[in-house]
N, C-alpha and C positions, 0 to 999 in steps of 0.2 A: 537621427531617428525621427521619423515623422509620426504624426498623431495616429494615422491608420495602422501603423505597426504595433501600437500599444493597445488597440481595441481587441477585446476577446472575440474569437470566431463565433459564428452562430451555433456551431456544434463543436464540442470539445470533449475529449475523453482522456482523462489523466492516466487511466490504465494504459492506454496506447503509448503515452509518453514514457512511462516506466518500462514497459515491455520493449520498446525500441532500443533501450540501452542494455538489455539482457542478452548480450552477444557472446558470452563465455570468455570475455577478456578480463574479467575481474574488476570492472569499473565500480567504484564505490558509490553506493546509493545513500548510505547514512553513516555518520560517525557520531557515536553517542559517548558522552563523558558523564559519569555519575558523580555523586556528591563526594566520593572518596578519590576523585580524579582518575578513576579506572576507565580506560577507553575500550570501546567495542565498535567494530566496523562490520558493515554488511554490504555485500555487493548487490547489484540489481538482480543477478541470477539467484542469489540466496533469498532475496526478498520475494521474488516470484515463486520460488519453490516453497517457501514457508506459507505464502498466501494460498497456494494450491493445496497444501496439506490441510490447512484450515478449511478450505472450501470442501474438500472431500469429506471431512468429518461432519461439517454442518449440513451439507446436502444429503448425506447418507442418513441423517437424523431428521430429515423432512423440511429443512429450511429452503425457501424458494424465493424467486424474484418478487420484490415488493414487500417482503417481510421486514419488520423492524428489528434491528439488532442494537442492543445497548452494550458497548464495549467498556467494561469496568476493570481496567488493569492499571497498575502504576505507570507513570510516564517512563516507559522503557522501550527499548528497541523493538521488542516483540509486538507492541501495540501497533506499529506501523504496518506489519504484514496483515494484521486483522483488519485495519482500516482499508488497506489496499484490497483485500478480498471482498469486503462489503461493497466497495465501489465496483469491482469487477463482477460480482454476483448480482449487482443491481438491487441490493437491499438498502434500506435506510439505516445509516449508522449514526449513532450519537456518542461520540467519544467523550 
């Protein structure tokens, strides 16, 4: 691998990276193991669907591009769909 391959592109959208794997094939996006060693898995499709549900609720309540969102949830798998939505909805997220 050369140095140029390690440089970040001038424009990068992590949402596009997530969405390109949401192809309906069940590819895992996250595997979460809690303190009791219980495992939960989420596919890219499920992550996108959860982010879209969050988006629908927040935008229907007036949230718009550029608004600041403070995500205060325990470190759990649901937090990732909220953070994904904030990125997709172009809001500022402070996890």
